C-alpha positions in Angstrom: 68.4 99.7 -26.9 67.5 96.5 -25.0 70.0 94.4 -23.1 69.5 90.7 -22.7 70.0 89.5 -19.1 70.0 85.7 -18.3 69.3 84.5 -14.8 71.2 81.2 -14.4 69.8 79.1 -11.6 66.5 78.4 -9.9 66.7 79.9 -6.4 63.8 81.9 -5.1 66.1 84.9 -4.6 67.1 84.8 -8.3 63.5 84.5 -9.4 62.6 87.6 -7.2 65.5 89.5 -8.7 64.3 88.6 -12.2 60.7 89.8 -11.5 62.1 93.0 -10.1 64.3 93.6 -13.2 61.4 93.0 -15.6 60.0 96.4 -14.8 63.0 98.0 -16.6 62.0 98.4 -20.3 65.6 98.4 -21.5 66.2 94.9 -20.0 65.1 91.6 -21.6 65.1 89.1 -18.7 65.3 85.4 -19.5 65.6 82.5 -17.0 67.7 79.4 -17.5 67.7 76.3 -15.2 71.1 75.0 -14.3 71.0 71.6 -16.1 73.5 69.8 -18.4 72.5 71.7 -21.5 72.6 75.1 -19.8 76.2 76.1 -20.8 75.5 75.6 -24.5 72.1 77.3 -24.2 73.8 80.2 -22.4 76.3 80.7 -25.2 73.5 80.5 -27.8 71.4 83.2 -26.1 74.2 85.8 -26.5 73.4 87.7 -23.3 74.8 91.1 -22.4 74.8 90.0 -18.7 74.4 86.8 -16.8 73.3 86.8 -13.2 74.4 83.5 -11.5 73.4 81.8 -8.3 76.7 81.4 -6.7 75.4 78.5 -4.7 75.1 76.3 -7.8 77.6 77.7 -10.3 81.0 76.0 -10.8 84.0 78.2 -11.4 84.6 76.2 -14.6 81.4 77.6 -16.1 82.3 81.2 -15.1 85.8 80.9 -16.6 84.4 79.2 -19.8 81.9 82.0 -20.3 84.5 84.7 -19.7 87.0 82.9 -22.0 84.5 82.8 -24.9 83.0 86.2 -24.1 85.4 88.5 -22.2 82.9 91.4 -22.7 80.2 89.5 -20.8 79.0 91.0 -17.6 78.9 88.2 -14.9 77.1 89.0 -11.7 77.0 86.4 -8.9 74.3 86.4 -6.2 74.9 84.6 -3.0 71.3 84.2 -1.6 72.5 82.8 1.7 75.1 85.4 2.3 73.2 88.6 1.2 76.1 89.4 -1.2 76.4 90.4 -4.9 79.7 90.0 -6.7 80.7 91.1 -10.1 83.0 88.3 -11.2 85.9 90.7 -11.6 86.6 90.3 -7.9 84.6 93.3 -6.7 81.8 92.8 -4.2 78.9 94.9 -3.0 76.4 94.4 -0.2 72.7 95.4 0.2 72.0 96.6 -3.3 68.6 97.4 -4.6 67.3 96.2 -7.9 67.7 99.8 -9.1 71.4 99.5 -8.3 71.5 96.1 -10.1 69.8 97.6 -13.2 72.3 100.5 -13.2 75.2 98.0 -12.9 74.0 96.1 -15.9 73.6 99.3 -17.9 77.1 100.6 -17.0 78.7 97.3 -17.6 77.1 97.0 -21.1 78.0 100.6 -22.0 81.6 100.2 -21.0 82.1 97.2 -23.4 84.6 98.0 -26.1 82.9 98.5 -29.5 83.7 95.8 -32.1 
């Protein structure tokens, strides 16, 4: 089963993460620029996980996504601070892309079945 991952933002770090994740056959990685149509496009893509550039993302967008899709896995990257945060309040430092791929897989597998 493939899982759709959307990279939201245009930082070099996020692009690098996307390239690294493309080597995992169970992940379909899509990039989305942060423009005025992005929130609607994000909803339409129906991703399993969204990786956000915390430097450009408003909290309103994150809350909107979680309100509409409480099962969505939101992962925030802070390119300047070398931090990764799952938007449930948990943080981790110095993860590899293998760790990130496992986090996506676990997050998607833990979703309640509808």
